Each structure stands twice: as C-alpha cells, then as structure tokens.
C-alpha positions as CSV (number, residue, x, y, z in Angstrom):
1,X,189.4,-67.4,-11.2
2,X,191.8,-64.8,-12.5
3,X,193.3,-61.8,-10.7
4,X,192.4,-58.7,-12.7
5,X,193.2,-55.0,-12.4
6,X,190.9,-52.2,-13.5
7,X,192.5,-48.9,-12.8
8,X,193.7,-49.1,-9.1
9,X,191.1,-51.8,-8.3
10,X,192.4,-55.4,-8.0
11,X,189.7,-58.1,-8.2
12,X,189.2,-61.8,-8.8
13,X,187.3,-62.5,-12.0
14,X,185.4,-65.7,-12.7
15,X,186.8,-67.5,-15.7
16,X,183.4,-67.5,-17.5
17,X,183.2,-63.7,-17.3
18,X,185.7,-63.3,-20.2
19,X,183.3,-65.1,-22.5
20,X,180.3,-62.9,-22.0
21,X,179.4,-59.1,-22.0
22,X,179.4,-58.9,-18.2
23,X,181.7,-57.5,-15.5
24,X,181.8,-59.7,-12.4
25,X,184.2,-60.4,-9.6
26,X,185.3,-60.0,-6.0
27,X,187.5,-57.2,-4.8
28,X,190.6,-57.5,-2.6
29,X,191.5,-55.1,0.1
30,X,193.9,-53.2,-2.1
31,X,193.5,-50.0,-4.1
32,X,191.8,-47.6,-1.8
33,X,192.5,-44.7,0.6
34,X,191.5,-46.1,4.0
35,X,194.1,-46.4,6.8
36,X,194.8,-49.3,9.1
37,X,193.0,-51.4,10.1
38,X,190.7,-50.7,7.2
39,X,193.5,-50.4,4.7
40,X,192.9,-49.8,2.0
41,X,189.9,-50.5,-0.2
42,X,187.2,-50.7,2.5
43,X,183.9,-50.5,0.6
44,X,181.6,-50.8,3.7
45,X,180.0,-47.7,5.2
46,X,178.8,-49.5,8.3
47,X,182.3,-49.9,9.8
48,X,184.4,-47.7,12.1
49,X,186.3,-46.4,9.2
50,X,186.0,-42.7,8.3
51,X,182.9,-42.3,6.2
52,X,184.8,-40.0,3.8
53,X,187.3,-42.8,3.2
54,X,184.6,-45.4,2.5
55,X,182.8,-43.1,0.2
56,X,186.0,-42.3,-1.7
57,X,186.7,-46.0,-2.1
58,X,183.2,-46.6,-3.4
59,X,183.5,-43.8,-5.9
60,X,186.9,-45.2,-7.0
61,X,185.3,-48.6,-7.5
62,X,182.5,-47.2,-9.7
63,X,184.8,-45.0,-11.7
64,X,187.2,-47.8,-12.4
65,X,184.4,-49.3,-14.4
66,X,183.3,-46.0,-16.0
67,X,180.3,-45.6,-13.8
68,X,179.2,-42.6,-11.8
69,X,179.2,-43.4,-8.0
70,X,175.5,-43.2,-7.7
71,X,175.1,-46.3,-10.0
72,X,176.9,-48.5,-7.5
73,X,174.1,-50.4,-5.8
74,X,174.4,-51.9,-2.3
75,X,171.8,-52.4,0.4
76,X,171.6,-52.7,4.2
77,X,172.5,-56.3,4.8
78,X,170.8,-57.9,7.8
79,X,171.5,-61.6,7.5
80,X,167.9,-62.2,6.3
81,X,166.2,-63.5,3.2
82,X,165.2,-60.3,1.5
83,X,165.8,-60.0,-2.2
84,X,165.8,-56.6,-3.9
85,X,164.7,-56.7,-7.6
86,X,165.6,-53.8,-9.8
87,X,163.7,-54.3,-13.1
88,X,163.4,-50.7,-14.3
89,X,165.8,-47.8,-14.9
90,X,166.9,-45.9,-11.8
91,X,168.9,-42.7,-12.1
92,X,170.0,-42.6,-8.5
93,X,170.5,-45.8,-6.4
94,X,171.9,-44.2,-3.2
95,X,168.5,-44.5,-1.5
96,X,168.8,-48.3,-1.6
97,X,171.5,-48.1,1.1
98,X,168.6,-48.0,3.6
99,X,166.7,-51.0,2.1
100,X,167.1,-54.2,4.2
101,X,168.0,-57.0,1.9
102,X,170.7,-59.7,1.4
103,X,170.4,-60.3,-2.3
104,X,170.0,-58.2,-5.4
105,X,168.8,-59.2,-8.8
106,X,168.5,-57.0,-11.9
107,X,168.0,-57.0,-15.6
108,X,169.1,-53.4,-16.0
109,X,172.3,-52.4,-17.8
110,X,174.7,-49.9,-16.3
111,X,174.1,-50.8,-12.7
112,X,176.8,-52.3,-10.5
113,X,175.1,-54.5,-7.9
114,X,177.2,-55.5,-5.0
115,X,177.2,-57.3,-1.6
116,X,179.7,-56.5,1.2
117,X,181.5,-59.2,3.1
118,X,184.3,-59.9,5.5
119,X,184.1,-63.7,6.1
120,X,180.5,-64.3,4.7
121,X,180.5,-65.6,1.1
122,X,179.5,-63.4,-1.8
123,X,177.8,-65.3,-4.6
124,X,177.4,-63.9,-8.1
125,X,174.8,-65.1,-10.6
126,X,174.7,-64.4,-14.3
127,X,172.1,-65.2,-17.0
128,X,173.6,-64.7,-20.4
129,X,170.2,-65.1,-22.1
130,X,168.3,-62.5,-20.2
131,X,170.5,-60.8,-19.7
132,X,170.1,-60.7,-16.0
133,X,172.3,-60.9,-12.9
134,X,172.3,-61.3,-9.1
135,X,174.5,-61.1,-6.0
136,X,173.9,-62.9,-2.7
137,X,175.3,-62.2,0.7
138,X,175.6,-65.7,2.2
139,X,176.5,-65.8,5.9
140,X,175.4,-68.8,8.0
141,X,171.9,-67.4,8.5
142,X,171.3,-66.8,4.9
143,X,172.8,-70.1,3.9
144,X,170.7,-72.0,6.5
145,X,167.6,-70.3,5.2
146,X,168.4,-71.2,1.6
147,X,168.8,-67.7,0.3
148,X,170.9,-68.7,-2.7
149,X,168.2,-71.1,-4.0
150,X,165.5,-68.4,-3.4
151,X,167.5,-65.9,-5.4
152,X,167.8,-68.3,-8.3
153,X,164.1,-68.9,-8.1
154,X,163.4,-65.1,-8.1
155,X,165.5,-64.7,-11.2
156,X,163.5,-67.5,-12.8
157,X,160.2,-66.0,-11.8
158,X,160.9,-62.4,-12.7
159,X,163.3,-62.6,-15.6
160,X,162.6,-66.1,-17.0
161,X,166.2,-67.2,-16.2
162,X,166.8,-70.9,-16.8
163,X,168.9,-72.4,-14.0
164,X,170.7,-74.7,-16.3
165,X,171.9,-71.7,-18.3
166,X,173.1,-69.7,-15.4
167,X,176.7,-69.0,-14.5
168,X,177.7,-68.6,-10.9
169,X,180.8,-67.7,-8.8
170,X,181.5,-68.2,-5.1
171,X,183.8,-65.5,-3.8
172,X,186.3,-65.5,-0.9
173,X,185.0,-66.3,2.6
174,X,186.0,-68.0,5.8
175,X,187.3,-71.6,5.5
176,X,185.9,-74.4,7.5
177,X,189.2,-74.8,9.4
178,X,188.7,-71.3,10.8
179,X,185.0,-71.4,11.4
180,X,183.6,-73.2,14.5
181,X,179.9,-73.0,15.2
182,X,177.5,-74.4,17.9
183,X,174.1,-76.1,18.2
184,X,171.9,-73.1,17.2
185,X,173.7,-73.0,13.9
186,X,173.3,-76.8,13.4
187,X,169.6,-76.6,14.2
188,X,169.1,-73.7,11.7
189,X,170.6,-75.7,8.9
190,X,168.7,-78.9,9.8
191,X,165.4,-76.9,9.8
192,X,166.3,-75.0,6.7
193,X,168.5,-75.8,3.7
194,X,169.8,-79.0,5.2
195,X,173.0,-80.9,4.1
196,X,174.4,-80.6,7.6
197,X,176.2,-83.9,7.6
198,X,177.9,-83.0,4.4
199,X,179.0,-79.4,5.4
200,X,180.0,-79.9,9.0
201,X,182.4,-82.0,11.1
202,X,182.2,-82.2,14.9
203,X,185.4,-80.9,16.7
204,X,184.2,-81.4,20.2
205,X,180.8,-81.9,22.0
206,X,178.4,-79.4,20.7
207,X,180.8,-77.7,18.3
208,X,181.4,-78.1,14.6
209,X,183.6,-76.8,11.8
210,X,181.2,-75.4,9.2
211,X,182.1,-75.4,5.5
212,X,180.0,-72.5,4.2
213,X,181.7,-72.6,0.8
214,X,180.5,-76.2,0.3
215,X,177.0,-75.2,1.5
216,X,176.9,-72.5,-1.2
217,X,178.0,-74.9,-3.9
218,X,175.4,-77.5,-2.9
219,X,172.7,-74.9,-2.9
220,X,173.6,-73.8,-6.4
221,X,173.6,-77.4,-7.6
222,X,170.2,-78.0,-5.9
223,X,168.9,-74.9,-7.7
224,X,169.8,-76.5,-11.0
225,X,173.1,-74.8,-11.9
226,X,175.7,-77.3,-13.3
227,X,178.9,-77.7,-11.3
228,X,181.0,-76.8,-14.4
229,X,179.2,-73.5,-14.5
230,X,180.4,-72.5,-11.1
231,X,183.7,-70.8,-10.4
232,X,185.0,-70.9,-6.8
233,X,187.6,-68.8,-4.9
234,X,189.4,-71.3,-2.6
235,X,191.3,-68.8,-0.5
236,X,190.1,-68.2,3.1
237,X,189.6,-64.6,4.2
238,X,190.7,-65.4,7.7
239,X,194.0,-66.8,6.6
240,X,195.0,-64.3,4.0
241,X,195.3,-61.0,5.9
242,X,197.4,-59.5,3.1
243,X,194.5,-59.9,0.7
244,X,191.2,-59.9,2.4
245,X,189.3,-58.4,5.3
246,X,188.1,-60.8,8.0
247,X,185.6,-60.0,10.7
248,X,186.5,-63.1,12.9
249,X,190.3,-62.7,12.5
250,X,190.2,-58.9,13.3
251,X,187.6,-59.1,16.1
252,X,185.1,-57.1,14.1
253,X,187.4,-54.1,13.5
254,X,187.9,-54.5,9.8
255,X,186.7,-53.4,6.4
256,X,184.5,-55.0,3.7
257,X,185.3,-56.4,0.3
258,X,182.7,-56.7,-2.4
259,X,181.2,-59.3,-4.7
260,X,179.8,-57.4,-7.7
261,X,178.2,-57.8,-11.1
262,X,177.6,-55.3,-13.9
263,X,175.5,-55.7,-17.1
264,X,177.3,-53.2,-19.5
C-alpha cells in the first residue's frame, strides 16, 4: 500500500491499482478545510461538522480526480446488508445520499463510489475484466452478516465478475487491540459469517477483542479472492490520531475518511 497525493488529497493506494486503469484507495484526514476536531478532510455529512465544510471537502475530493462533485457517489450507511448497484449512466448522483445501503457496485466509468468510515473497515473490490468495481462498509454488523461475500456475489451475478480474477483492498480500521466487544457481537458472528474462534480472543468473562480486519480477509478468501490479490492497510485508526479519524477514540465527535474506487 503506497501513500499517494492527488492535488491536496493524500490517500493510501493499493499496490495493484498501479497496474490497471482504475483509481482506488483510502483517504487520510489531511487536505481539507474542516476545523478541529474534524480537521481537516472530513468527508462525512452526518457528523457535527459544519455542512459547508463537509461539502467543500467532498468537492475537493472529486475535483482532485477531475470529476464534478455530483459524480462522487456515497449513500446513507445504516450497518445493514443493502447493496446499491449502479449499472447505467447517471448524470447526478446526489440523490443517492438518501438511499440506505452499505455497499456499492458499479460498471459505469466516471463515477467515484465511496464508503465513509471512522473505525469500521472500508473494502474496495475491482474486476479488471468487466471492468467493474465495488466498495463495502464493514462494521461488525456488516461483517457478521457476511456483507463482503454478498457484495462479491452481487458483482458475479450482475456483471459476470469472476472472484478468482478480482483484486481487493482492506483499508484502515480499528485494530483488535483497541476493539473489545461483548456477547451479542459474538452471537451475531456465530449465527452469520462465522469464524469467531479465529477472529476473537477472550479478555475477560463475556468480553473479547475482535479482529475485524482478519474477518474481512477471511470473507474475501471464502468468496474466492486469492490472498495475493488482497492489499491490506495494517494501521489502526484508533492509534493513529495524526492520520485517521476514529469514532471510538474520539467518543463519536470526529470526521470520516473514505474508501473509494473510480473506473476512469
């Protein structure tokens, strides 16, 4: 994973992105206009930041990649299993802000699809044969429900994407050492995507450290994506205040970074 700059925007780029006609990555908190504690590139409009600042940051993000702001596509994330598919030209994507979904897939060029995070994991998917792409917001609820695998399946069903040809990247999120959960979370994983014994370690009675990053990786592998086709950001959002927003570290008063993908 390489740190790349596009205009004022600093982002982490998967190694494989340099080999294909695609733009993909994960923003840091630098390069925007928001003031503390949302400084500076807060891309989330559902925070306590000034709406004008968040909109200015989103516009700067789009223009850094030579896009008009209305072609930056995000949705209303609700920690569910909804997948938005964009498979035809759209001239204004702003209305999708009201659509409840936690993953986006598309085969349309010129659209930057993004998910907003501040401890949850952003996952980027890319099919060089389609071409097609996807982004997934993987918090514990989405991970427990198997949203990543469902998104890969949706790309296969709608776009003919072969999992063994896909490239993937897992962006920055909260590390297991900073993420303690309780029995309802354990039960959700056991009833859903599973792998609990591999992704959690008990710290005290009824409490576990949960490795969401590993859960994302295992789900990608289960979906048929080869391990050597997956890039991973190892940094913990909670530990790196200078670089990332973190909901848990900042008690909810923080901004949002973005995992994004763009088919040029």
